[in-house]
C-alpha positions, -999 to 999 in steps of 0.1 A, spaced: -92 94 694 -77 114 727 -97 145 735 -77 177 727 -89 191 760 -87 182 796 -117 159 803 -124 170 837 -112 205 842 -134 216 814 -162 192 824 -164 208 862 -159 244 848 -188 243 823 -216 261 837 -246 272 818 -245 308 807 -271 330 801 -254 367 798 -234 375 775 -208 404 759 -230 418 733 -199 412 706 -207 384 677 -175 363 672 -149 372 644 -145 351 612 -113 339 625 -132 321 653 -159 311 636 -135 293 613 -120 276 644 -153 259 656 -164 251 616 -132 229 620 -135 213 649 -171 204 639 -156 186 609 -138 161 636 -163 153 650 -182 119 651 -204 98 675 -204 62 681 -245 54 672 -231 64 634 -254 93 632 -251 122 606 -253 151 631 -253 184 612 -245 220 630 -248 255 621 -232 283 632 -261 308 631 -264 348 642 -292 363 663 -294 388 635 -305 358 609 -340 376 604 -370 357 594 -402 377 586 -384 405 603 -377 393 631 -343 382 647 -339 349 667 -349 351 700 -351 332 728 -377 351 750 -358 369 774 -335 338 788 -302 346 769 -291 381 771 -265 391 747 -257 362 728 -251 374 691 -241 335 681 -256 303 681 -251 263 673 -282 249 657 -279 209 656 -302 188 637 -296 150 629 -323 130 606 -350 101 624 -334 71 627 -324 55 659 -309 69 684 -306 98 667 -314 120 698 -284 107 719 -259 107 695 -272 149 691 -264 150 725 -235 131 724 -217 151 696 -236 188 705 -219 181 743 -182 172 729 -185 206 706 -198 224 740 -166 210 760 -143 220 731 -160 255 736 -155 259 773 -125 251 771 -113 278 750 -131 300 774 -162 307 756 -198 306 775 -228 283 764 -263 274 774 -285 241 765 -315 252 750 -344 231 746 -375 246 754 -367 286 755 -357 297 717 -380 308 688 -380 272 674 -400 284 641 -370 311 630 -347 284 648 -356 259 622 -359 283 591 -324 294 599 -311 258 600 -324 253 563 -334 216 582 -350 189 554 -379 169 559 -386 150 587 -352 166 604 -347 166 647 -339 198 656 -346 200 695 -316 224 709 -295 250 707 -271 269 720 -257 305 723 -220 306 718 -201 342 729 -182 355 757 -199 348 794 -206 386 804 -188 401 836 -218 405 855 -247 382 861 -287 392 861 -304 385 892 -328 361 871 -300 344 857 -289 332 897 -328 330 903 -331 304 870 -300 285 888 -316 281 918 -350 271 901 -329 244 879 -307 230 909 -284 237 886 -254 235 907 -266 198 926 -267 163 910 -276 133 924 -258 106 944 -239 76 931 -265 51 941 -289 65 925 -277 67 891 -246 32 889 -260 -2 896 -243 -40 897 -258 -64 878 -293 -51 885 -318 -20 901 -316 -33 932 -278 -29 938 -261 -2 940 -223 0 924 -198 8 944 -167 31 932 -144 4 944 -167 -22 922 -163 0 892 -127 0 895 -110 21 865 -143 32 852 -150 50 883 -135 83 867 -158 80 836 -190 71 857 -179 102 883 -172 125 845 -211 109 837 -226 115 871 -218 154 866 -238 159 829 -261 188 826 -293 177 817 -331 194 810 -345 212 848 -312 187 861 -332 156 865 -302 136 849 -326 105 837 -294 81 831 -291 50 846 -261 26 841 -258 -13 852 -225 -30 850 -229 -63 843 -203 -86 833 -182 -75 804 -207 -44 797 -220 -7 818 -256 -8 802 -271 27 799 -312 33 807 -329 62 801 -356 67 828 -385 85 825 -387 115 852 -405 141 831 -436 140 810 -433 137 774 -457 164 754 -481 148 723 -456 160 695 -428 173 712 -393 156 711 -377 138 740 -354 154 750 -346 130 775 -327 111 754 -306 140 743 -297 141 777 -284 101 777 -266 118 746 -249 144 767 -240 116 794 -226 92 776 -204 116 759 -187 127 792 -186 87 794 -171 79 764 -144 115 761 -131 99 802 -125 66 791 -110 78 761 -87 101 782 -76 71 802 -74 46 774 -99 23 789 -114 -6 765 -146 -9 751 -171 14 729 -203 18 729 -226 -7 709 -264 -13 709 -267 -47 719 -301 -72 723 -323 -55 754 -305 -71 787 -320 -100 807 -325 -74 839 -358 -68 854 -369 -36 851 -403 -13 858 -418 5 832 -400 42 835 -362 26 822 -357 18 788 -325 5 775 -313 22 752 -273 12 743 -247 -4 763 -205 7 767 -190 -29 761 -157 -40 768 -133 -53 744 -124 -89 749 
């Protein structure tokens, strides 16, 4: 299915909005998002659950909060999934599709993985036992004026910077960078992948073009806590969403599939996740 918005324009317009006008979405607007959510799917066949939440959805007398990171937002989107293979990647894929849809309509969003009241939001999400609930995003009207802290946060996170092609995309092995000319028609999809957002802008995805496939790997660039969710797997799902939407827009052949681990020499910091396999 082709995207319902211009992919490159929307991806380039997307930015993390942390300051919002203090007004809630109307019922009509919420219905618009509920309807779009019904159309969402992901290539990993994981049932990702979405819930539109209001900041007034109190728990133990306290409103849903983000420790001061987000100001003014009255509505949020939470996403959860059962703990199955590629669940986090699927969640990142589906939520980014929803985020881009919101951006195309003029709404503000901001991926949050660690700076929200997880206990309160989890209660409001009505999670099932074992569900993964790694991220939320505010959803609302961007404020005309940004707070000084917001500019500081963007600078600290290097939000406007992206890695170069030679650091992310490779040909046959991890020693040979993939050129845009060798990527052919898929250079556009890979460029959209390069522009994807990620936790503290670490861009943990690596892609190796090998014969009739593009193999997606996760590069460990953040320390993992004992009991924390691996947000970098969510990040690779976000990047895959950009690749998939761009490929669909250009009618490029193929689809995502998990294959046996490719016979490519890797370090212990690189973990194979899935591939885009060209149609034969």
